[in-house]
C-alpha positions as CSV (number, residue, x, y, z in Angstrom):
1,X,-15.4,30.8,28.7
2,X,-13.9,32.0,25.7
3,X,-14.7,35.3,23.9
4,X,-16.5,35.8,21.5
5,X,-14.0,36.6,18.5
6,X,-11.5,33.5,20.0
7,X,-14.7,31.7,19.1
8,X,-15.2,33.2,15.8
9,X,-11.7,32.9,14.8
10,X,-11.6,28.6,15.8
11,X,-15.3,28.3,14.1
12,X,-13.6,29.9,10.6
13,X,-10.6,28.1,11.3
14,X,-13.4,25.1,11.2
15,X,-14.3,26.0,8.4
16,X,-11.8,26.5,6.6
17,X,-10.3,22.9,7.8
18,X,-13.7,21.4,6.0
19,X,-13.3,23.1,2.7
20,X,-9.8,22.0,2.5
21,X,-10.8,18.6,3.8
22,X,-12.9,18.5,0.8
23,X,-10.3,19.3,-1.8
24,X,-7.9,16.9,0.0
25,X,-10.8,14.5,-0.1
26,X,-11.3,14.7,-4.6
27,X,-7.2,14.9,-4.8
28,X,-7.0,11.5,-2.6
29,X,-10.1,9.8,-4.8
30,X,-8.3,10.6,-7.2
31,X,-4.7,10.0,-6.9
32,X,-6.2,6.1,-5.6
33,X,-8.2,5.9,-9.0
34,X,-4.5,5.5,-10.0
35,X,-4.1,2.0,-8.5
36,X,-6.5,0.8,-11.6
37,X,-3.6,0.3,-13.8
38,X,-2.5,-1.5,-10.7
39,X,-5.3,-3.5,-10.2
40,X,-5.1,-4.8,-13.3
41,X,-1.4,-6.1,-12.8
42,X,-2.5,-7.3,-9.7
43,X,-5.2,-9.6,-10.9
44,X,-2.8,-10.5,-13.7
45,X,-2.2,-15.3,-13.0
46,X,1.2,-14.7,-12.6
47,X,0.9,-12.1,-9.8
48,X,-2.2,-13.6,-7.9
49,X,0.9,-16.9,-7.8
50,X,3.1,-14.3,-5.9
51,X,0.1,-12.7,-4.0
52,X,-1.4,-16.6,-2.9
53,X,2.7,-17.8,-2.8
54,X,3.8,-14.7,0.1
55,X,-0.4,-15.7,1.9
56,X,0.9,-19.5,2.3
57,X,4.2,-18.5,3.9
58,X,3.0,-16.1,6.0
59,X,0.5,-19.0,7.1
60,X,3.5,-21.2,7.1
61,X,4.1,-19.3,10.7
62,X,0.9,-20.4,12.1
63,X,1.1,-21.2,16.0
64,X,-1.4,-21.5,18.2
65,X,-0.2,-18.0,20.6
66,X,0.2,-16.5,17.9
67,X,-2.9,-16.7,16.3
68,X,-4.9,-15.4,18.9
69,X,-2.3,-12.0,19.1
70,X,-3.6,-11.7,15.0
71,X,-6.9,-12.0,15.8
72,X,-6.2,-9.3,18.7
73,X,-4.6,-7.1,16.4
74,X,-7.5,-7.7,14.0
75,X,-10.7,-6.8,16.6
76,X,-8.1,-3.7,17.5
77,X,-7.9,-2.5,13.5
78,X,-11.9,-3.9,13.0
79,X,-14.6,-1.0,12.3
80,X,-16.4,-2.4,16.0
81,X,-13.2,-1.5,17.9
82,X,-12.6,1.9,15.9
83,X,-15.8,3.5,15.8
84,X,-16.3,3.8,19.2
85,X,-13.2,4.4,20.1
86,X,-12.8,7.5,17.8
87,X,-16.5,8.8,19.0
88,X,-14.9,8.7,22.3
89,X,-11.6,10.5,21.4
90,X,-13.6,13.2,19.6
91,X,-16.0,13.1,22.8
92,X,-13.7,13.8,24.7
93,X,-11.3,16.2,22.9
94,X,-14.7,18.3,22.2
95,X,-15.4,18.6,25.7
96,X,-12.2,19.2,27.0
97,X,-12.5,22.3,24.3
98,X,-9.9,21.1,21.7
99,X,-12.1,21.4,19.4
100,X,-9.9,21.7,16.4
101,X,-8.5,18.5,17.3
102,X,-11.5,16.8,17.7
103,X,-13.1,17.4,14.2
104,X,-9.5,16.2,12.9
105,X,-10.0,13.3,14.5
106,X,-13.7,12.4,13.4
107,X,-13.3,13.7,9.9
108,X,-9.9,12.0,9.6
109,X,-11.8,8.7,10.2
110,X,-14.9,9.1,8.4
111,X,-13.0,10.1,5.1
112,X,-10.9,6.8,5.6
113,X,-14.0,5.1,5.9
114,X,-15.2,6.7,2.5
115,X,-12.3,5.9,0.5
116,X,-12.3,2.5,1.3
117,X,-16.0,1.7,0.5
118,X,-15.3,3.5,-2.7
119,X,-12.7,1.8,-3.7
120,X,-14.3,-1.2,-2.5
121,X,-17.3,-0.7,-5.0
122,X,-14.8,-0.1,-7.5
123,X,-12.6,-2.6,-7.7
124,X,-15.1,-5.9,-6.5
125,X,-12.2,-8.0,-6.2
126,X,-13.3,-11.2,-3.6
127,X,-11.9,-12.6,-0.7
128,X,-9.2,-15.0,-1.2
129,X,-10.5,-18.9,-0.7
130,X,-8.4,-20.5,1.5
131,X,-9.5,-23.5,3.2
132,X,-7.3,-23.0,6.0
133,X,-8.6,-19.5,6.4
134,X,-9.8,-18.4,10.7
135,X,-12.1,-15.9,9.0
136,X,-15.0,-15.2,6.7
137,X,-16.1,-11.9,5.4
138,X,-18.2,-11.7,2.7
139,X,-17.8,-7.7,1.5
140,X,-14.8,-7.0,-1.5
141,X,-11.2,-7.3,-0.8
142,X,-9.5,-4.7,-2.0
143,X,-8.2,-2.4,0.1
144,X,-8.0,-3.5,3.2
145,X,-10.4,-1.2,4.9
146,X,-8.3,-2.6,8.9
147,X,-5.0,-1.5,6.6
148,X,-6.6,1.8,5.8
149,X,-7.8,3.0,9.1
150,X,-4.4,2.1,10.7
151,X,-2.3,4.1,8.8
152,X,-4.5,7.0,9.1
153,X,-5.6,6.8,13.0
154,X,-2.3,5.8,14.4
155,X,-0.8,8.7,11.8
156,X,-2.7,11.0,13.2
157,X,-2.3,10.4,16.8
158,X,1.7,10.8,16.2
159,X,1.1,13.8,14.3
160,X,-1.2,15.5,17.9
161,X,0.8,13.7,19.9
162,X,5.0,14.1,19.0
163,X,5.0,18.0,19.4
164,X,3.4,17.1,23.0
165,X,6.3,14.9,24.3
166,X,9.6,16.8,25.1
167,X,12.0,13.5,25.2
168,X,14.1,12.6,21.6
169,X,13.1,8.6,23.1
170,X,9.4,9.2,24.0
171,X,9.1,10.8,20.3
172,X,10.8,7.1,19.1
173,X,9.1,5.1,20.9
174,X,5.0,6.8,19.9
175,X,6.6,6.8,16.3
176,X,7.7,2.8,16.9
177,X,4.4,2.0,18.4
178,X,2.7,3.6,16.1
179,X,4.2,1.5,13.1
180,X,4.0,-2.1,14.8
181,X,0.5,-1.3,14.5
182,X,-0.1,-0.5,11.6
183,X,2.0,-3.4,10.4
184,X,0.8,-5.9,13.0
185,X,-2.8,-5.1,12.3
186,X,-2.4,-5.8,8.2
187,X,0.0,-9.0,8.3
188,X,-2.9,-9.8,11.0
189,X,-5.6,-9.7,8.0
190,X,-3.1,-12.0,5.4
191,X,-2.2,-14.4,9.0
192,X,-5.7,-14.6,9.8
193,X,-7.5,-15.3,5.4
194,X,-9.1,-12.7,4.9
195,X,-7.0,-10.7,2.0
196,X,-4.2,-10.8,-0.3
197,X,-1.0,-9.1,1.0
198,X,-1.5,-6.7,-1.9
199,X,-5.0,-5.4,-0.5
200,X,-3.1,-4.5,2.7
201,X,-0.5,-3.0,-0.1
202,X,-3.1,-1.2,-1.2
203,X,-5.1,-0.2,2.2
204,X,-1.6,1.4,3.2
205,X,-1.3,2.9,-0.1
206,X,-4.6,4.8,0.3
207,X,-4.7,5.3,3.9
208,X,-1.2,7.6,3.8
209,X,-2.6,9.1,0.5
210,X,-5.7,10.3,3.0
211,X,-3.7,11.5,5.9
212,X,-1.2,13.3,3.7
213,X,-4.4,15.3,3.0
214,X,-5.5,15.9,6.4
215,X,-2.0,16.6,7.3
216,X,-1.4,18.9,4.9
217,X,-4.7,20.5,6.0
218,X,-4.2,21.3,9.3
219,X,-0.9,22.5,8.5
220,X,-1.8,25.1,6.5
221,X,-4.9,26.1,8.5
222,X,-2.7,27.0,11.6
223,X,0.3,28.7,9.4
224,X,-2.7,31.4,8.9
225,X,-4.0,31.7,12.3
226,X,-0.3,31.6,13.0
């Protein structure tokens, strides 16, 4: 059992991390609202034509096997898969007394979801209207929630895991695998006809801003602890 002083220090660390995350969330929110001007540009007819053209180009690669892969990647990045995965990961970390990491994982996921919902309600962009769509969803389109959470969660995995790997090849493999998963999940949403390419790009941006806030908060707390 941990001494009382260690427990108090860990609790203070989590409180400080939470306070910094609140500030980070505010900064992320303000930063991502900078998408307003970009989104106005996206809604112009000329840009939408390019969006549709790129979406059609991706659709041109349609193959039965590729469609199965895209469905799998989309499912991996869905809330139905991520919610239990995040809950399980946070629960296991907490149970193994890695409580600070458990808090980080949970807050990263919750913040990503919150940012995505705020952005969707603000921009209110309709889903692509394409006759060949493999998936039909009725929520707003911009940004892609799958892309936001893929960027955040795989970014957190790389951040918390790379220091535990001693081999440069293992670190490189981890980063490449995470990169391919993030890109694959985003492309799957365009391939399946449920998002515009600009939705995915916007999702990556929102996710990257929030990921930077989470990692910066954790690094600052770690420096204070040291």
